Backbone as ProteinMPNN parsed JSONL, in Angstrom:
{"seq_chain_A": "MAISTYTLVAIIGCALVTFIPRVLPFLFIKKLRLPDVFMCYLSYVPLCILTALFAQSLLTEHENAFPTINALPFLAAIPTILTAILTKNLLWVVVIGIISMAALRFFF", "coords_chain_A": {"N_chain_A": [[-94.065, -10.886, -20.651], [-91.809, -13.852, -21.433], [-89.508, -15.092, -24.032], [-88.83, -17.672, -25.837], [-85.364, -19.721, -26.349], [-85.734, -20.698, -29.529], [-87.61, -19.077, -30.518], [-86.466, -16.768, -30.712], [-83.934, -17.691, -32.149], [-85.103, -18.09, -34.427], [-85.815, -15.501, -35.146], [-83.588, -13.964, -34.855], [-82.46, -15.686, -37.173], [-84.537, -14.887, -39.49], [-84.119, -12.263, -39.587], [-81.345, -11.915, -40.591], [-81.373, -13.324, -42.712], [-82.509, -11.84, -43.911], [-81.391, -9.417, -44.188], [-78.802, -10.023, -45.294], [-79.108, -10.259, -48.512], [-80.05, -7.761, -48.809], [-78.593, -5.61, -48.032], [-75.629, -6.399, -47.898], [-74.986, -6.57, -51.307], [-74.788, -4.116, -51.693], [-72.858, -3.067, -49.911], [-70.391, -4.181, -51.111], [-70.569, -3.024, -53.989], [-70.212, -0.249, -53.252], [-67.236, 0.593, -53.399], [-66.976, 0.748, -56.661], [-67.305, 1.415, -59.715], [-69.835, 2.376, -61.687], [-71.223, 1.9, -64.917], [-72.458, 4.201, -66.593], [-74.994, 3.643, -67.838], [-76.097, 1.356, -66.756], [-76.365, 2.765, -64.312], [-78.066, 4.861, -65.105], [-80.051, 2.69, -65.433], [-81.12, 1.299, -63.296], [-81.639, 3.759, -61.859], [-84.662, 3.885, -62.456], [-85.316, 1.714, -61.214], [-86.987, 1.745, -58.329], [-89.312, 3.157, -59.043], [-90.423, 1.373, -60.588], [-91.159, -0.525, -59.203], [-93.025, 0.496, -57.305], [-94.891, 0.883, -59.118], [-95.499, -1.393, -59.921], [-96.821, -1.718, -57.12], [-98.581, -0.31, -56.598], [-100.56, -0.248, -58.818], [-101.077, -3.446, -58.113], [-102.802, -2.319, -56.088], [-104.904, -1.088, -56.612], [-106.646, -2.744, -58.226], [-108.583, -5.487, -57.962], [-108.509, -8.699, -57.922], [-110.412, -11.437, -59.955], [-111.406, -14.793, -60.182], [-111.846, -16.161, -63.034], [-112.911, -13.862, -64.019], [-112.373, -10.32, -65.262], [-110.581, -7.752, -63.409], [-111.399, -5.806, -60.841], [-111.914, -2.537, -59.974], [-110.547, -1.147, -57.163], [-112.517, 1.09, -54.694], [-111.808, 2.922, -52.799], [-108.784, 3.02, -53.143], [-108.713, 3.891, -55.509], [-109.84, 6.529, -55.816], [-107.685, 7.668, -53.828], [-105.562, 7.4, -55.176], [-105.645, 9.536, -57.076], [-105.02, 12.182, -56.041], [-102.575, 11.721, -55.482], [-101.251, 11.047, -58.045], [-101.662, 13.244, -58.932], [-99.526, 14.665, -57.735], [-97.502, 13.711, -58.128], [-97.13, 14.07, -61.008], [-96.728, 16.862, -60.548], [-94.81, 17.664, -58.918], [-92.943, 15.254, -59.064], [-91.454, 14.265, -57.002], [-90.527, 11.592, -55.133], [-90.636, 11.218, -52.533], [-92.672, 12.787, -51.684], [-94.663, 12.074, -53.551], [-95.283, 9.27, -52.024], [-95.916, 10.412, -49.476], [-98.161, 11.907, -49.877], [-99.76, 10.062, -50.886], [-99.985, 8.103, -48.94], [-101.382, 9.723, -46.852], [-103.925, 10.52, -47.977], [-105.139, 8.348, -48.523], [-104.942, 7.694, -45.746], [-106.77, 9.656, -45.046], [-109.439, 8.825, -46.702], [-110.511, 6.377, -45.397], [-110.646, 7.302, -42.705], [-112.743, 8.484, -42.972], [-115.088, 6.794, -44.824]], "CA_chain_A": [[-94.092, -12.515, -21.561], [-90.905, -14.502, -22.003], [-89.206, -15.316, -24.996], [-87.832, -19.101, -25.675], [-84.546, -19.988, -27.247], [-86.196, -21.108, -30.284], [-88.375, -18.19, -31.196], [-85.204, -15.913, -30.733], [-82.879, -17.937, -32.865], [-85.295, -17.908, -35.947], [-86.121, -13.956, -35.024], [-82.243, -13.929, -35.704], [-82.042, -15.894, -38.401], [-84.859, -14.276, -40.138], [-83.307, -10.86, -40.056], [-79.812, -12.086, -41.106], [-81.86, -14.016, -44.107], [-83.647, -10.185, -45.157], [-80.526, -8.249, -44.175], [-77.746, -9.908, -45.691], [-79.591, -10.073, -49.873], [-80.497, -6.588, -49.512], [-77.518, -4.993, -47.647], [-74.427, -6.929, -48.827], [-74.592, -6.153, -52.367], [-74.578, -2.381, -51.679], [-71.048, -2.646, -49.525], [-69.62, -4.489, -52.217], [-70.176, -2.082, -54.514], [-70.179, 0.976, -53.15], [-66.147, 1.18, -53.881], [-66.853, 0.78, -57.658], [-67.813, 3.087, -60.611], [-70.862, 1.998, -62.189], [-71.356, 2.579, -66.183], [-73.895, 5.547, -66.954], [-76.275, 3.013, -68.649], [-76.237, 0.879, -65.457], [-76.764, 3.558, -63.156], [-79.744, 5.361, -65.781], [-81.467, 1.607, -65.544], [-81.094, 1.536, -61.403], [-82.645, 4.713, -61.624], [-85.611, 3.324, -62.88], [-86.213, 0.718, -60.216], [-87.941, 2.805, -57.517], [-90.431, 3.464, -59.637], [-91.175, 0.218, -61.092], [-91.424, -1.282, -57.713], [-93.897, 1.602, -56.377], [-95.765, 1.398, -59.592], [-96.563, -2.915, -59.167], [-97.553, -2.338, -55.855], [-99.986, 0.946, -56.747], [-101.627, -1.137, -59.69], [-102.216, -4.614, -57.105], [-103.676, -2.512, -55.176], [-105.908, -0.664, -57.152], [-107.645, -3.887, -58.497], [-109.118, -6.827, -56.805], [-108.526, -10.436, -58.832], [-111.755, -12.234, -59.724], [-111.394, -16.085, -60.809], [-112.65, -16.279, -64.406], [-113.43, -12.785, -64.292], [-111.413, -8.814, -65.073], [-110.311, -7.221, -62.176], [-112.273, -4.676, -60.505], [-111.11, -1.127, -59.104], [-111.065, -0.69, -55.6], [-113.001, 2.616, -54.995], [-111.063, 3.802, -52.239], [-107.362, 3.175, -53.556], [-108.733, 4.75, -56.483], [-109.666, 7.756, -55.281], [-106.9, 7.581, -53.085], [-104.758, 7.807, -56.124], [-105.788, 10.63, -57.911], [-104.355, 13.526, -55.63], [-101.264, 11.277, -55.529], [-100.711, 11.135, -59.26], [-101.115, 14.775, -59.286], [-98.403, 15.353, -56.621], [-96.596, 12.884, -59.17], [-97.317, 15.329, -61.804], [-96.64, 18.346, -60.444], [-93.625, 17.403, -57.891], [-91.641, 14.955, -59.076], [-90.417, 13.647, -55.712], [-91.115, 10.065, -54.831], [-90.96, 11.259, -51.194], [-93.96, 13.365, -51.604], [-95.987, 11.207, -53.933], [-95.823, 8.414, -51.359], [-96.239, 11.031, -48.291], [-99.683, 12.431, -50.041], [-100.048, 9.265, -50.928], [-100.848, 7.499, -47.381], [-102.631, 10.606, -45.979], [-104.97, 10.529, -49.284], [-105.615, 6.969, -48.301], [-105.607, 7.603, -44.27], [-108.408, 10.135, -44.818], [-110.245, 7.973, -46.904], [-110.653, 5.804, -44.427], [-111.249, 7.596, -41.652], [-114.389, 9.267, -43.626], [-115.709, 6.215, -45.185]], "C_chain_A": [[-92.17, -12.385, -22.161], [-90.63, -15.023, -23.179], [-88.074, -16.895, -25.504], [-86.953, -19.102, -26.948], [-84.984, -19.766, -28.704], [-86.679, -19.894, -31.257], [-87.004, -16.786, -31.518], [-84.204, -16.297, -32.06], [-83.892, -17.956, -34.06], [-85.674, -16.073, -36.103], [-84.654, -13.525, -35.616], [-82.002, -14.295, -36.887], [-83.091, -15.748, -39.759], [-84.323, -12.891, -40.878], [-82.088, -11.032, -40.685], [-80.288, -12.859, -42.726], [-82.516, -12.424, -44.997], [-82.17, -9.556, -45.317], [-79.364, -8.638, -45.574], [-78.265, -10.26, -47.965], [-79.557, -8.714, -49.817], [-79.314, -5.496, -49.067], [-75.93, -5.333, -48.063], [-74.106, -6.382, -50.172], [-74.054, -4.47, -52.42], [-73.005, -1.936, -51.238], [-70.321, -3.186, -50.513], [-69.578, -3.493, -53.165], [-70.26, -0.907, -54.637], [-68.923, 1.691, -53.502], [-66.24, 1.32, -55.594], [-67.589, 1.677, -58.424], [-68.674, 2.569, -61.643], [-70.801, 2.503, -63.498], [-72.526, 3.045, -66.358], [-74.954, 4.629, -67.11], [-76.904, 2.289, -67.517], [-77.063, 1.712, -64.495], [-78.71, 4.223, -63.343], [-80.709, 3.878, -65.182], [-81.56, 1.495, -64.109], [-81.683, 2.82, -61.38], [-84.455, 4.141, -61.412], [-86.333, 2.558, -61.96], [-87.304, 1.334, -59.112], [-89.323, 3.094, -58.289], [-91.342, 2.523, -60.393], [-91.59, -0.834, -59.962], [-93.084, -0.791, -57.322], [-95.172, 1.483, -57.343], [-96.516, -0.305, -59.927], [-97.061, -2.366, -57.986], [-98.713, -1.285, -56.053], [-101.039, -0.162, -57.679], [-102.275, -2.966, -59.035], [-102.95, -3.208, -56.577], [-104.922, -1.541, -55.898], [-107.093, -1.647, -57.928], [-107.769, -5.014, -58.032], [-109.479, -8.12, -58.427], [-109.809, -10.868, -58.821], [-111.205, -13.657, -60.063], [-112.523, -15.949, -62.103], [-113.679, -15.498, -64.429], [-112.383, -11.386, -64.39], [-111.616, -9.018, -63.923], [-111.51, -6.207, -62.194], [-111.622, -3.553, -59.94], [-111.873, -1.204, -57.961], [-111.167, 0.772, -55.651], [-111.819, 3.964, -54.48], [-109.593, 4.138, -52.622], [-107.496, 4.128, -54.475], [-108.927, 6.339, -56.654], [-108.37, 8.703, -54.483], [-105.749, 8.341, -54.413], [-104.29, 9.041, -56.791], [-105.111, 11.659, -57.362], [-102.471, 13.079, -55.417], [-100.739, 10.915, -56.95], [-100.384, 12.423, -59.938], [-99.804, 15.148, -58.472], [-97.131, 14.697, -57.076], [-95.721, 13.955, -59.848], [-96.179, 15.901, -61.948], [-95.03, 18.486, -59.357], [-92.411, 16.842, -58.587], [-90.808, 14.16, -58.607], [-90.921, 12.55, -55.227], [-91.145, 10.28, -53.298], [-92.534, 11.893, -51.147], [-94.983, 13.095, -52.229], [-96.085, 10.339, -52.954], [-96.278, 9.269, -49.718], [-98.263, 11.463, -48.619], [-100.188, 10.906, -50.355], [-101.224, 8.238, -49.43], [-101.41, 8.549, -46.662], [-103.745, 10.631, -46.961], [-105.588, 9.107, -48.804], [-106.078, 6.692, -47.008], [-107.096, 8.356, -44.05], [-108.932, 9.61, -45.213], [-111.146, 6.954, -46.491], [-111.209, 6.218, -43.65], [-112.579, 8.516, -41.668], [-115.116, 8.611, -43.72], [-115.588, 4.888, -44.611]], "O_chain_A": [[-91.535, -11.551, -22.806], [-91.625, -15.592, -23.629], [-86.847, -16.978, -25.455], [-87.279, -18.76, -28.085], [-84.654, -18.687, -29.195], [-86.301, -19.724, -32.416], [-86.885, -16.098, -32.533], [-83.777, -15.446, -32.839], [-83.192, -17.754, -35.052], [-85.759, -15.546, -37.212], [-84.538, -12.867, -36.65], [-81.445, -13.561, -37.703], [-82.792, -16.243, -40.845], [-84.169, -12.554, -42.052], [-81.775, -10.111, -41.439], [-79.533, -12.873, -43.698], [-82.809, -12.137, -46.158], [-81.772, -9.216, -46.431], [-79.114, -7.902, -46.529], [-77.245, -10.498, -48.612], [-79.008, -8.216, -50.799], [-79.153, -4.527, -49.809], [-75.178, -4.467, -48.509], [-73.055, -5.754, -50.299], [-73.161, -3.914, -53.06], [-72.239, -1.096, -51.709], [-69.387, -2.453, -50.837], [-68.474, -2.959, -53.268], [-70.369, -0.328, -55.717], [-68.939, 2.877, -53.831], [-65.426, 2.163, -55.973], [-68.35, 2.539, -57.984], [-68.052, 2.281, -62.666], [-70.321, 3.636, -63.531], [-73.557, 2.375, -66.287], [-75.946, 4.869, -66.422], [-78.088, 2.493, -67.25], [-78.157, 1.418, -64.014], [-79.745, 4.216, -62.677], [-81.804, 3.975, -64.629], [-82.731, 1.789, -63.866], [-82.533, 2.812, -60.49], [-85.154, 4.085, -60.401], [-87.554, 2.58, -61.804], [-88.509, 1.237, -59.345], [-90.365, 3.206, -57.643], [-92.513, 2.686, -60.738], [-92.317, -1.819, -60.093], [-94.05, -1.526, -57.119], [-96.29, 1.778, -56.919], [-97.719, -0.471, -60.126], [-98.217, -2.779, -57.895], [-99.811, -1.571, -55.575], [-102.046, -0.723, -57.247], [-103.334, -3.532, -59.304], [-104.127, -3.305, -56.924], [-105.973, -1.526, -55.256], [-108.244, -1.267, -58.145], [-106.735, -5.548, -57.631], [-110.256, -8.227, -59.375], [-110.444, -10.746, -57.773], [-110.018, -13.446, -60.312], [-113.725, -15.694, -62.041], [-114.852, -15.787, -64.665], [-111.515, -11.378, -63.517], [-112.317, -9.842, -63.336], [-112.28, -5.884, -63.098], [-110.584, -3.822, -59.335], [-113.076, -1.283, -57.708], [-110.433, 1.556, -56.254], [-111.313, 4.979, -54.96], [-109.153, 5.28, -52.488], [-106.742, 5.1, -54.513], [-108.337, 7.121, -57.399], [-108.161, 9.916, -54.515], [-105.317, 9.493, -54.466], [-103.162, 9.479, -57.016], [-104.439, 12.255, -58.203], [-101.497, 13.817, -55.27], [-99.616, 10.411, -56.933], [-99.584, 12.766, -60.809], [-99.152, 16.119, -58.857], [-96.005, 14.945, -56.646], [-94.615, 14.468, -59.678], [-95.203, 15.815, -62.693], [-94.382, 19.528, -59.261], [-91.323, 17.39, -58.762], [-89.876, 13.537, -59.115], [-92.071, 12.699, -54.814], [-91.767, 9.394, -52.712], [-93.432, 11.328, -50.522], [-96.094, 13.523, -51.917], [-97.271, 10.363, -52.626], [-96.95, 8.637, -48.903], [-99.231, 11.339, -47.87], [-101.301, 10.698, -49.872], [-102.394, 7.947, -49.181], [-102.034, 8.173, -45.67], [-104.783, 10.858, -46.339], [-106.818, 9.058, -48.824], [-107.024, 5.954, -46.735], [-108.078, 8.039, -43.379], [-109.678, 9.234, -44.309], [-112.229, 6.666, -47.0], [-112.361, 5.81, -43.499], [-113.207, 9.054, -40.757], [-116.151, 8.899, -43.118], [-116.342, 3.986, -44.979]]}, "name": "protein", "num_of_chains": 1, "seq": "MAISTYTLVAIIGCALVTFIPRVLPFLFIKKLRLPDVFMCYLSYVPLCILTALFAQSLLTEHENAFPTINALPFLAAIPTILTAILTKNLLWVVVIGIISMAALRFFF"}
């Protein structure tokens, strides 16, 4: 499969546009000592992002009506939430969530 120059430049451009705003701030801040209040604030960012993604996957939006609950993601959320409560470990929460959803999709 051949790739055109235009496609290659577009892929490299997209990679740069994605890389620059995500990595450069970390490179600049790496040497700085941030205030504890700011570090405490930043510690909640992963949780907020995952909560937004979690809520979005549980609900289906309908025009001019209330959202409804998706059955499979709701069932997969039960062991995921239990894991979050018991372990308080983000890695385990993600792993259990993925395994739960994969198992439910395999069997249903």
